[in-house]
MARZABA-392728 format. One record per residue (C-alpha): residue number from 1; x negated, z, y negated. Coordinates in Angstrom, 2 decimals, decimal comma. Layout:
# MARZABA-392728
<pt seq="NUM" u="X" w="Z" v="Y"/>
...
//
This chain:
# MARZABA-392728
<pt seq="1" u="7,87" w="-1,37" v="-22,87"/>
<pt seq="2" u="9,82" w="-3,30" v="-20,22"/>
<pt seq="3" u="10,18" w="-7,01" v="-20,84"/>
<pt seq="4" u="13,01" w="-9,10" v="-19,49"/>
<pt seq="5" u="12,39" w="-12,29" v="-17,56"/>
<pt seq="6" u="14,07" w="-14,34" v="-20,30"/>
<pt seq="7" u="11,45" w="-13,17" v="-22,84"/>
<pt seq="8" u="8,52" w="-14,51" v="-20,80"/>
<pt seq="9" u="8,79" w="-18,13" v="-22,13"/>
<pt seq="10" u="8,78" w="-16,79" v="-25,69"/>
<pt seq="11" u="5,60" w="-14,83" v="-25,04"/>
<pt seq="12" u="3,94" w="-17,88" v="-23,48"/>
<pt seq="13" u="4,99" w="-20,04" v="-26,41"/>
<pt seq="14" u="3,56" w="-17,47" v="-28,83"/>
<pt seq="15" u="0,24" w="-17,50" v="-27,01"/>
<pt seq="16" u="0,12" w="-21,31" v="-27,16"/>
<pt seq="17" u="0,85" w="-21,24" v="-30,90"/>
<pt seq="18" u="-1,94" w="-18,71" v="-31,52"/>
<pt seq="19" u="-4,43" w="-20,80" v="-29,57"/>
<pt seq="20" u="-3,30" w="-23,93" v="-31,41"/>
<pt seq="21" u="-3,74" w="-22,33" v="-34,82"/>
<pt seq="22" u="-7,18" w="-21,07" v="-33,84"/>
<pt seq="23" u="-8,17" w="-24,54" v="-32,61"/>
<pt seq="24" u="-6,94" w="-26,18" v="-35,82"/>
<pt seq="25" u="-8,92" w="-23,68" v="-37,85"/>
<pt seq="26" u="-12,05" w="-24,48" v="-35,88"/>
<pt seq="27" u="-11,41" w="-28,18" v="-36,42"/>
<pt seq="28" u="-11,26" w="-27,66" v="-40,20"/>
<pt seq="29" u="-14,32" w="-25,36" v="-40,24"/>
<pt seq="30" u="-17,37" w="-27,07" v="-41,75"/>
<pt seq="31" u="-20,69" w="-27,07" v="-39,98"/>
<pt seq="32" u="-22,43" w="-23,70" v="-40,17"/>
<pt seq="33" u="-25,85" w="-25,13" v="-39,29"/>
<pt seq="34" u="-26,92" w="-21,75" v="-37,90"/>
<pt seq="35" u="-27,93" w="-20,85" v="-34,35"/>
<pt seq="36" u="-26,43" w="-17,39" v="-34,78"/>
<pt seq="37" u="-22,95" w="-18,83" v="-34,21"/>
<pt seq="38" u="-23,87" w="-19,91" v="-30,69"/>
<pt seq="39" u="-24,01" w="-16,37" v="-29,22"/>
<pt seq="40" u="-20,95" w="-15,52" v="-31,30"/>
<pt seq="41" u="-19,08" w="-18,14" v="-29,29"/>
<pt seq="42" u="-19,85" w="-16,26" v="-26,05"/>
<pt seq="43" u="-18,70" w="-12,97" v="-27,57"/>
<pt seq="44" u="-15,53" w="-14,61" v="-28,86"/>
<pt seq="45" u="-14,73" w="-16,20" v="-25,49"/>
<pt seq="46" u="-15,34" w="-13,03" v="-23,46"/>
<pt seq="47" u="-13,42" w="-10,84" v="-25,90"/>
<pt seq="48" u="-10,50" w="-13,28" v="-26,09"/>
<pt seq="49" u="-10,37" w="-13,63" v="-22,29"/>
<pt seq="50" u="-10,47" w="-9,87" v="-21,73"/>
<pt seq="51" u="-7,76" w="-9,15" v="-24,32"/>
<pt seq="52" u="-5,46" w="-12,04" v="-23,42"/>
<pt seq="53" u="-5,96" w="-11,48" v="-19,69"/>
<pt seq="54" u="-5,08" w="-7,81" v="-19,95"/>
<pt seq="55" u="-1,99" w="-8,55" v="-22,04"/>
<pt seq="56" u="-0,87" w="-11,32" v="-19,70"/>
<pt seq="57" u="-1,26" w="-9,10" v="-16,61"/>
<pt seq="58" u="0,63" w="-6,29" v="-18,31"/>
<pt seq="59" u="3,51" w="-8,68" v="-19,05"/>
<pt seq="60" u="3,55" w="-10,00" v="-15,49"/>
<pt seq="61" u="3,44" w="-6,44" v="-14,09"/>
<pt seq="62" u="6,41" w="-5,48" v="-16,24"/>
<pt seq="63" u="8,44" w="-8,56" v="-15,30"/>
<pt seq="64" u="7,50" w="-8,80" v="-11,60"/>
<pt seq="65" u="6,23" w="-5,43" v="-10,35"/>
<pt seq="66" u="4,84" w="-5,09" v="-6,86"/>
<pt seq="67" u="7,13" w="-2,21" v="-5,89"/>
<pt seq="68" u="10,61" w="-3,55" v="-5,23"/>
<pt seq="69" u="13,50" w="-1,11" v="-5,42"/>
<pt seq="70" u="11,33" w="1,89" v="-6,36"/>
<pt seq="71" u="9,21" w="2,87" v="-9,38"/>
<pt seq="72" u="5,45" w="2,60" v="-9,06"/>
<pt seq="73" u="3,83" w="6,04" v="-8,99"/>
<pt seq="74" u="0,19" w="4,87" v="-9,10"/>
<pt seq="75" u="-1,95" w="1,78" v="-8,63"/>
<pt seq="76" u="-5,07" w="-0,12" v="-9,55"/>
<pt seq="77" u="-6,30" w="-3,70" v="-9,90"/>
<pt seq="78" u="-9,59" w="-5,46" v="-9,37"/>
<pt seq="79" u="-11,96" w="-5,42" v="-12,32"/>
<pt seq="80" u="-13,12" w="-8,94" v="-13,14"/>
<pt seq="81" u="-16,33" w="-8,23" v="-15,07"/>
<pt seq="82" u="-17,51" w="-5,36" v="-12,84"/>
<pt seq="83" u="-16,75" w="-6,56" v="-9,30"/>
<pt seq="84" u="-19,30" w="-8,97" v="-7,80"/>
<pt seq="85" u="-18,16" w="-11,84" v="-5,63"/>
<pt seq="86" u="-17,67" w="-15,58" v="-5,56"/>
<pt seq="87" u="-14,06" w="-15,40" v="-6,80"/>
<pt seq="88" u="-14,91" w="-13,33" v="-9,87"/>
<pt seq="89" u="-18,20" w="-15,11" v="-10,61"/>
<pt seq="90" u="-16,47" w="-18,49" v="-10,85"/>
<pt seq="91" u="-14,01" w="-17,16" v="-13,43"/>
<pt seq="92" u="-16,79" w="-15,55" v="-15,47"/>
<pt seq="93" u="-18,73" w="-18,82" v="-15,34"/>
<pt seq="94" u="-15,76" w="-20,73" v="-16,75"/>
<pt seq="95" u="-15,43" w="-18,16" v="-19,55"/>
<pt seq="96" u="-19,12" w="-18,64" v="-20,41"/>
<pt seq="97" u="-18,63" w="-22,41" v="-20,55"/>
<pt seq="98" u="-15,73" w="-21,84" v="-22,93"/>
<pt seq="99" u="-17,97" w="-19,62" v="-25,06"/>
<pt seq="100" u="-20,66" w="-22,29" v="-25,16"/>
<pt seq="101" u="-18,18" w="-24,91" v="-26,35"/>
<pt seq="102" u="-16,76" w="-22,55" v="-28,95"/>
<pt seq="103" u="-20,24" w="-21,73" v="-30,24"/>
<pt seq="104" u="-21,20" w="-25,40" v="-30,44"/>
<pt seq="105" u="-17,96" w="-26,27" v="-32,15"/>
<pt seq="106" u="-18,49" w="-23,60" v="-34,82"/>
<pt seq="107" u="-22,17" w="-24,48" v="-35,29"/>
<pt seq="108" u="-21,64" w="-28,23" v="-35,53"/>
<pt seq="109" u="-18,34" w="-28,00" v="-37,34"/>
<pt seq="110" u="-16,77" w="-30,15" v="-34,65"/>
<pt seq="111" u="-13,16" w="-29,15" v="-34,05"/>
<pt seq="112" u="-12,86" w="-31,25" v="-30,91"/>
<pt seq="113" u="-15,65" w="-29,33" v="-29,21"/>
<pt seq="114" u="-14,10" w="-26,01" v="-30,28"/>
<pt seq="115" u="-10,69" w="-27,13" v="-29,03"/>
<pt seq="116" u="-12,29" w="-28,07" v="-25,71"/>
<pt seq="117" u="-13,61" w="-24,52" v="-25,50"/>
<pt seq="118" u="-10,12" w="-23,15" v="-26,05"/>
<pt seq="119" u="-8,78" w="-25,42" v="-23,33"/>
<pt seq="120" u="-11,44" w="-24,18" v="-20,90"/>
<pt seq="121" u="-10,51" w="-20,62" v="-21,87"/>
<pt seq="122" u="-6,89" w="-21,31" v="-20,94"/>
<pt seq="123" u="-8,09" w="-22,61" v="-17,55"/>
<pt seq="124" u="-10,05" w="-19,38" v="-17,04"/>
<pt seq="125" u="-6,94" w="-17,33" v="-17,83"/>
<pt seq="126" u="-4,89" w="-19,28" v="-15,32"/>
<pt seq="127" u="-7,51" w="-18,96" v="-12,60"/>
<pt seq="128" u="-7,86" w="-15,24" v="-13,30"/>
<pt seq="129" u="-4,13" w="-14,77" v="-12,86"/>
<pt seq="130" u="-4,12" w="-16,84" v="-9,68"/>
<pt seq="131" u="-6,85" w="-14,67" v="-8,12"/>
<pt seq="132" u="-5,50" w="-11,38" v="-9,43"/>
<pt seq="133" u="-5,67" w="-8,55" v="-6,87"/>
<pt seq="134" u="-3,63" w="-5,39" v="-7,37"/>
<pt seq="135" u="-2,36" w="-2,33" v="-5,49"/>
<pt seq="136" u="0,73" w="-0,19" v="-6,15"/>
<pt seq="137" u="2,16" w="2,89" v="-4,42"/>
<pt seq="138" u="5,67" w="4,33" v="-4,62"/>
<pt seq="139" u="7,34" w="7,30" v="-2,95"/>
<pt seq="140" u="7,53" w="5,71" v="0,52"/>
<pt seq="141" u="5,55" w="2,44" v="0,42"/>
<pt seq="142" u="2,18" w="0,94" v="-0,46"/>
<pt seq="143" u="2,07" w="-2,63" v="-1,77"/>
<pt seq="144" u="-0,91" w="-4,89" v="-2,34"/>
<pt seq="145" u="-1,33" w="-8,54" v="-3,27"/>
<pt seq="146" u="-4,32" w="-10,88" v="-3,33"/>
<pt seq="147" u="-3,48" w="-13,55" v="-5,87"/>
<pt seq="148" u="-0,40" w="-13,86" v="-8,08"/>
<pt seq="149" u="2,32" w="-15,77" v="-6,26"/>
<pt seq="150" u="0,82" w="-14,98" v="-2,85"/>
<pt seq="151" u="2,38" w="-12,81" v="-0,16"/>
<pt seq="152" u="3,01" w="-9,18" v="-1,10"/>
<pt seq="153" u="1,96" w="-6,92" v="1,77"/>
<pt seq="154" u="4,04" w="-3,80" v="2,33"/>
<pt seq="155" u="2,92" w="-0,70" v="4,29"/>
<pt seq="156" u="5,14" w="2,32" v="5,00"/>
<pt seq="157" u="3,48" w="5,66" v="4,20"/>
<pt seq="158" u="5,06" w="7,27" v="7,28"/>
<pt seq="159" u="3,15" w="4,78" v="9,48"/>
<pt seq="160" u="-0,24" w="5,71" v="7,98"/>
<pt seq="161" u="-2,31" w="8,02" v="10,15"/>
<pt seq="162" u="-5,08" w="8,79" v="7,64"/>
<pt seq="163" u="-6,58" w="7,32" v="4,49"/>
<pt seq="164" u="-10,17" w="7,09" v="3,24"/>
<pt seq="165" u="-11,91" w="5,89" v="0,08"/>
<pt seq="166" u="-14,86" w="3,60" v="0,85"/>
<pt seq="167" u="-17,61" w="3,33" v="-1,77"/>
<pt seq="168" u="-20,66" w="1,11" v="-1,24"/>
<pt seq="169" u="-23,40" w="-0,68" v="-3,15"/>
<pt seq="170" u="-22,61" w="-4,35" v="-3,66"/>
<pt seq="171" u="-25,11" w="-7,19" v="-4,05"/>
<pt seq="172" u="-24,67" w="-9,71" v="-6,80"/>
<pt seq="173" u="-24,68" w="-9,88" v="-10,58"/>
<pt seq="174" u="-21,98" w="-8,90" v="-13,06"/>
<pt seq="175" u="-21,86" w="-8,93" v="-16,84"/>
<pt seq="176" u="-20,93" w="-5,25" v="-16,96"/>
<pt seq="177" u="-23,54" w="-3,71" v="-14,64"/>
<pt seq="178" u="-26,06" w="-6,46" v="-13,96"/>
<pt seq="179" u="-27,43" w="-6,00" v="-10,44"/>
<pt seq="180" u="-26,48" w="-2,30" v="-10,14"/>
<pt seq="181" u="-23,01" w="-2,72" v="-8,77"/>
<pt seq="182" u="-20,87" w="-0,41" v="-6,68"/>
<pt seq="183" u="-17,44" w="-1,23" v="-5,27"/>
<pt seq="184" u="-14,72" w="0,99" v="-3,82"/>
<pt seq="185" u="-11,56" w="0,38" v="-1,85"/>
<pt seq="186" u="-8,89" w="2,16" v="0,20"/>
<pt seq="187" u="-8,82" w="1,95" v="3,99"/>
<pt seq="188" u="-5,52" w="2,78" v="5,69"/>
<pt seq="189" u="-5,66" w="3,71" v="9,38"/>
<pt seq="190" u="-2,26" w="3,09" v="10,93"/>
<pt seq="191" u="-0,60" w="4,89" v="13,82"/>
<pt seq="192" u="-1,34" w="1,93" v="16,09"/>
<pt seq="193" u="-5,10" w="2,31" v="15,23"/>
<pt seq="194" u="-5,18" w="-0,77" v="12,97"/>
<pt seq="195" u="-7,15" w="-0,52" v="9,72"/>
<pt seq="196" u="-5,69" w="-2,10" v="6,58"/>
<pt seq="197" u="-8,35" w="-2,71" v="3,91"/>
<pt seq="198" u="-6,94" w="-2,84" v="0,39"/>
<pt seq="199" u="-8,54" w="-4,88" v="-2,44"/>
<pt seq="200" u="-11,88" w="-3,64" v="-3,76"/>
<pt seq="201" u="-12,79" w="-3,01" v="-7,36"/>
<pt seq="202" u="-15,53" w="-1,64" v="-9,63"/>
<pt seq="203" u="-16,44" w="1,91" v="-8,55"/>
<pt seq="204" u="-18,03" w="2,77" v="-11,90"/>
<pt seq="205" u="-14,76" w="2,26" v="-13,78"/>
<pt seq="206" u="-11,86" w="2,31" v="-11,30"/>
<pt seq="207" u="-12,87" w="5,03" v="-8,82"/>
<pt seq="208" u="-10,56" w="7,56" v="-10,44"/>
<pt seq="209" u="-7,61" w="5,16" v="-10,16"/>
<pt seq="210" u="-8,38" w="4,56" v="-6,48"/>
<pt seq="211" u="-8,63" w="8,32" v="-5,84"/>
<pt seq="212" u="-5,30" w="8,80" v="-7,60"/>
<pt seq="213" u="-3,59" w="6,37" v="-5,22"/>
<pt seq="214" u="-5,20" w="8,09" v="-2,22"/>
<pt seq="215" u="-4,10" w="11,55" v="-3,39"/>
<pt seq="216" u="-0,58" w="10,27" v="-3,98"/>
<pt seq="217" u="-0,37" w="8,94" v="-0,41"/>
<pt seq="218" u="-1,73" w="12,21" v="1,01"/>
<pt seq="219" u="0,77" w="14,30" v="-0,96"/>
<pt seq="220" u="3,63" w="12,13" v="0,23"/>
<pt seq="221" u="2,48" w="12,48" v="3,84"/>
<pt seq="222" u="2,36" w="16,28" v="3,52"/>
<pt seq="223" u="5,83" w="16,31" v="1,99"/>
<pt seq="224" u="7,21" w="14,13" v="4,80"/>
<pt seq="225" u="5,70" w="16,42" v="7,45"/>
<pt seq="226" u="7,12" w="19,49" v="5,74"/>
<pt seq="227" u="10,60" w="17,96" v="5,56"/>
<pt seq="228" u="10,40" w="16,91" v="9,21"/>
<pt seq="229" u="9,49" w="20,45" v="10,27"/>
<pt seq="230" u="12,42" w="21,91" v="8,33"/>
<pt seq="231" u="14,92" w="19,39" v="9,64"/>
<pt seq="232" u="17,21" w="20,77" v="12,41"/>
<pt seq="233" u="16,19" w="19,38" v="15,76"/>
<pt seq="234" u="12,84" w="18,23" v="14,43"/>
<pt seq="235" u="11,11" w="19,32" v="17,65"/>
<pt seq="236" u="12,26" w="18,73" v="21,25"/>
<pt seq="237" u="14,47" w="21,61" v="22,33"/>
<pt seq="238" u="14,14" w="22,91" v="25,94"/>
<pt seq="239" u="16,91" w="21,82" v="28,26"/>
<pt seq="240" u="19,33" w="24,64" v="29,09"/>
<pt seq="241" u="19,04" w="25,94" v="32,65"/>
<pt seq="242" u="22,15" w="26,29" v="34,73"/>
<pt seq="243" u="22,72" w="29,93" v="35,78"/>
<pt seq="244" u="22,85" w="30,99" v="39,44"/>
<pt seq="245" u="26,44" w="31,66" v="40,49"/>
<pt seq="246" u="25,39" w="34,72" v="42,51"/>
<pt seq="247" u="23,54" w="36,25" v="39,56"/>
<pt seq="248" u="26,45" w="36,03" v="37,15"/>
<pt seq="249" u="27,95" w="39,49" v="36,61"/>
<pt seq="250" u="31,65" w="39,88" v="37,30"/>
<pt seq="251" u="33,95" w="39,63" v="34,36"/>
<pt seq="252" u="37,42" w="40,90" v="33,76"/>
<pt seq="253" u="40,00" w="38,41" v="34,93"/>
<pt seq="254" u="43,71" w="38,25" v="34,34"/>
<pt seq="255" u="46,10" w="39,35" v="37,02"/>
<pt seq="256" u="46,97" w="35,78" v="37,94"/>
<pt seq="257" u="43,28" w="35,02" v="38,77"/>
<pt seq="258" u="42,61" w="38,17" v="40,79"/>
<pt seq="259" u="43,32" w="36,43" v="44,10"/>
<pt seq="260" u="40,93" w="33,57" v="43,30"/>
<pt seq="261" u="38,19" w="35,98" v="42,33"/>
<pt seq="262" u="38,70" w="37,95" v="45,54"/>
<pt seq="263" u="38,53" w="34,80" v="47,65"/>
<pt seq="264" u="35,25" w="33,76" v="46,00"/>
<pt seq="265" u="33,83" w="37,23" v="46,67"/>
<pt seq="266" u="34,86" w="37,02" v="50,33"/>
<pt seq="267" u="33,23" w="33,61" v="50,72"/>
<pt seq="268" u="30,05" w="34,99" v="49,15"/>
<pt seq="269" u="30,02" w="37,91" v="51,59"/>
<pt seq="270" u="30,53" w="35,56" v="54,56"/>
<pt seq="271" u="27,57" w="33,43" v="53,46"/>
<pt seq="272" u="25,37" w="36,50" v="53,13"/>
<pt seq="273" u="26,43" w="37,83" v="56,54"/>
<pt seq="274" u="25,82" w="34,45" v="58,19"/>
<pt seq="275" u="22,35" w="34,30" v="56,67"/>
<pt seq="276" u="21,49" w="37,83" v="57,93"/>
<pt seq="277" u="22,47" w="37,14" v="61,61"/>
<pt seq="278" u="19,66" w="35,96" v="63,98"/>
<pt seq="279" u="20,04" w="32,45" v="65,32"/>
<pt seq="280" u="21,85" w="32,21" v="68,64"/>
<pt seq="281" u="19,80" w="31,46" v="71,79"/>
<pt seq="282" u="20,18" w="27,96" v="73,16"/>
<pt seq="283" u="22,49" w="27,65" v="76,13"/>
<pt seq="284" u="21,34" w="26,23" v="79,45"/>
<pt seq="285" u="22,97" w="22,86" v="79,79"/>
<pt seq="286" u="21,90" w="22,32" v="83,44"/>
<pt seq="287" u="24,64" w="22,10" v="86,04"/>
<pt seq="288" u="24,64" w="22,92" v="89,70"/>
<pt seq="289" u="24,71" w="19,94" v="92,06"/>
<pt seq="290" u="28,10" w="19,31" v="93,62"/>
<pt seq="291" u="28,67" w="20,51" v="97,17"/>
<pt seq="292" u="28,55" w="17,85" v="99,82"/>
//
C-alpha cells in the first residue's frame, strides 16, 4: 500500500491517540502488588517498540523512498536488536528504561510513572528513526543513507568494478544473540579503485537480503555488458588504410576521361623509368687557367 504525503499527519495523530489512551488506562489501573508485572513491562516496551518502529519505517519508506525516479528492486536495513554497536545499544537502553517505568507503573498502580515510560518509548522511536540505516538498489543506481534526514548517497552501477559481501564476527552484546553476533555488509569497489562500504546489519537474519542486493547488482552489470557488446560501434574499429595509387586496378572510364587516364599512365611510366636509370656521374667543375 502506497501512502500519500498528506496522510502522514493523520497516521502520526493516530499513533499519539493510541499512546494517550494506553497511558490513561495505565493511570486508571489499580496497583497490582505483584513483581510479575515488572518483567511484563520490559516485554511490553520491547514489543511495542519493535511493532511501532517497523510500522513507522514502512510508512516513511512508502512516502519518501530512497530511489528517486525509479522503483526499488531490492534493499535491506540495519537490524536494531541484532547489530552490536554504540548507536544501537543506546536505543535499546532507552527502550529498557521505558520498560522499567511501564513495569513500575503497572505494579504500583501509578499512572504518572507509566505515562513517563510511554514518553521514554516515544523518545526511543524518534532516536531509532534518526539513526536508521538503509540500502536500496534500482535498475541503474544504488542508494544508501545513514540516518533519516541525512544525505542520501547515490552510486551508479556502471561505475562499480566488482562487489563483495563481507561477513565477520562482531564483539558486543545484543538482545537477540547475546555475545554471539555476526554482521554483514556490501563493499563496492569502484572503477577508480575506491571502496564504498554500505551499512552493516545482522548476518543471522539479514544475510539473504544482502545477498539479494549483491546478486541484483551483478545481474545488472552483466546485462549492461551484454548490451554494450551488441551495440553498433561498441568496440574501436580499425582506421581504414588508404590504397596505393599504383596498386589500384584500372577501371573502365568514359570516353571523355580517356585522355586523363592516358596522361596519368604516361606519368606513371616516366616515374618508373626515371627510378630504373642509374644516377648520372658528377661532372668535373674545374676550369683551365686562362692563358697569359
